[in-house]
C-alpha positions as CSV (number, residue, x, y, z in Angstrom):
1,M,-4.8,-26.7,-13.6
2,K,-3.5,-26.4,-10.0
3,H,0.0,-25.9,-11.3
4,R,-1.0,-23.3,-13.8
5,A,-2.8,-21.3,-11.0
6,F,0.3,-21.7,-8.9
7,V,2.4,-20.2,-11.7
8,L,0.1,-17.2,-11.8
9,G,0.7,-16.8,-8.0
10,L,4.5,-16.9,-8.7
11,I,4.0,-14.2,-11.3
12,V,2.3,-12.0,-8.7
13,I,5.1,-12.7,-6.3
14,A,7.7,-11.7,-8.9
15,V,5.9,-8.5,-9.8
16,V,5.4,-7.5,-6.2
17,F,9.1,-8.3,-5.4
18,G,10.3,-6.5,-8.6
19,V,8.3,-3.3,-8.0
20,D,9.3,-3.3,-4.3
21,Q,13.0,-3.6,-5.0
22,W,12.9,-1.1,-7.8
23,T,11.1,1.5,-5.7
24,K,13.5,0.9,-2.7
25,A,16.5,1.4,-5.0
26,L,15.0,4.7,-6.3
27,A,14.3,5.8,-2.7
28,I,17.9,5.0,-1.6
29,D,19.4,6.8,-4.6
30,G,17.1,9.8,-4.5
31,L,16.7,10.4,-0.8
32,S,20.0,9.6,0.8
33,N,22.7,11.7,-0.7
34,P,22.0,14.3,0.4
35,F,19.3,13.3,2.8
36,R,16.1,14.9,1.9
37,V,12.3,14.8,2.1
38,I,10.2,15.0,-1.1
39,E,6.7,16.4,-0.6
40,V,4.5,14.4,-3.1
41,T,1.1,15.6,-1.9
42,P,-0.1,17.6,1.2
43,F,-0.5,14.3,3.0
44,M,2.4,12.2,1.6
45,N,6.1,12.6,1.6
46,F,9.0,10.4,0.4
47,V,11.6,10.1,3.2
48,L,14.2,7.4,3.6
49,A,13.9,5.4,6.8
50,W,15.6,2.1,8.0
51,N,13.4,-0.3,10.0
52,P,15.4,-3.0,11.8
53,G,12.1,-4.3,13.4
54,V,8.9,-5.5,11.9
55,S,5.7,-3.6,11.1
56,F,5.5,-0.2,12.8
57,G,9.0,-0.6,14.2
58,L,8.1,-3.5,16.6
59,F,10.8,-5.8,17.9
60,Q,13.7,-3.5,16.9
61,G,15.9,-4.9,19.6
62,Q,16.1,-8.4,18.2
63,A,19.2,-9.8,16.6
64,P,19.1,-9.4,12.8
65,W,19.4,-13.2,12.3
66,V,16.3,-13.8,14.4
67,M,14.3,-11.4,12.2
68,I,15.7,-13.1,9.1
69,A,15.0,-16.6,10.3
70,V,11.5,-15.8,11.5
71,T,10.6,-14.0,8.2
72,A,12.1,-16.8,6.1
73,A,10.1,-19.5,8.0
74,I,6.8,-17.6,7.8
75,T,7.4,-16.9,4.1
76,I,8.1,-20.6,3.4
77,G,4.9,-21.5,5.3
78,F,2.8,-19.1,3.3
79,G,4.4,-20.4,0.1
80,V,3.5,-24.0,0.9
81,W,0.0,-22.9,1.8
82,M,-0.2,-21.1,-1.6
83,W,0.9,-24.2,-3.4
84,R,-1.7,-26.4,-1.6
85,T,-4.7,-24.2,-2.0
86,R,-7.2,-24.5,-4.8
87,D,-8.9,-21.3,-4.0
88,A,-8.0,-18.4,-6.4
89,M,-8.7,-15.5,-3.9
90,L,-6.7,-17.3,-1.2
91,R,-3.8,-17.9,-3.6
92,L,-3.8,-14.3,-4.7
93,A,-3.8,-13.1,-1.1
94,L,-0.9,-15.4,-0.2
95,A,1.0,-14.3,-3.3
96,F,0.8,-10.7,-2.3
97,I,2.0,-11.6,1.2
98,V,4.8,-13.8,0.1
99,G,6.0,-11.2,-2.5
100,G,6.1,-8.5,0.1
101,A,7.8,-10.7,2.7
102,I,10.5,-11.7,0.2
103,G,11.1,-8.0,-0.6
104,N,11.6,-7.2,3.0
105,L,13.6,-10.3,3.6
106,V,16.0,-9.3,0.9
107,D,16.4,-5.9,2.5
108,R,17.3,-7.5,5.8
109,L,19.9,-9.6,4.1
110,R,21.4,-6.8,2.1
111,H,21.1,-3.9,4.5
112,G,20.4,-5.3,8.0
113,A,17.1,-3.4,8.0
114,V,14.1,-2.8,5.8
115,T,14.1,0.2,3.5
116,D,11.0,2.4,4.1
117,F,10.1,5.6,2.3
118,I,6.4,6.4,2.1
119,D,5.3,8.8,4.8
120,L,1.6,9.5,5.1
121,H,0.5,12.2,7.4
122,V,-2.4,14.5,8.3
123,A,-2.7,17.4,10.7
124,G,0.8,16.7,12.1
125,Y,0.2,13.0,12.7
126,H,2.4,10.6,10.8
127,W,1.6,6.9,10.0
128,P,4.8,4.8,10.4
129,V,6.9,5.0,7.2
130,F,6.4,2.0,5.0
131,N,7.2,0.6,1.5
132,V,5.6,-1.3,-1.4
133,A,6.3,-4.7,0.2
134,D,4.4,-3.5,3.3
135,S,1.5,-2.4,1.1
136,A,1.4,-5.7,-0.7
137,I,1.4,-7.6,2.7
138,T,-1.5,-5.4,3.8
139,V,-3.5,-6.0,0.6
140,G,-2.8,-9.7,1.0
141,A,-4.0,-9.7,4.6
142,A,-7.1,-7.8,3.6
143,L,-7.8,-10.3,0.9
144,L,-7.4,-13.1,3.4
145,L,-9.9,-11.5,5.7
146,I,-12.4,-10.9,2.8
147,D,-11.9,-14.5,1.7
148,S,-12.5,-15.9,5.1
149,L,-15.6,-13.7,5.7
150,F,-17.2,-13.8,2.3
151,G,-15.5,-16.6,0.4
152,G,-18.4,-18.9,0.7
153,K,-18.5,-22.4,2.2
154,K,-15.4,-24.4,1.4
155,S,-15.0,-28.1,1.9
156,A,-12.3,-29.2,4.4
157,R,-9.6,-31.4,2.9
């Protein structure tokens, strides 16, 4: 049963990764030549941005190999955690995080930076541009928080 649940986690990882890479390819093709901004709604644009750092552009001055190594190590750690857990909510949360992390890791390996393209804004204030992988990581982190707060009492192993 544990292995079947892990396979479902792998499917979530594959779906997140596939949708992330597909949307990034569309963004690169549709927004880069010529460079343009597509207004989707009054509060959301599509615009191509390259992020050599991590979330919100932090750590942009680091060598690319440092970012790749740290991302890979964290991703492997979360993958092992996902393999070992028996909790369905925790496994789902970790699958979202791992799928998004792999998507951004592939970008770093291919382009030297992460492809971002979703620009949310209101009244002239813009949230840092992000992508589907970032959204999956955020959903996974929220599920981790929900699970830790409301998941009920779990036995220690």
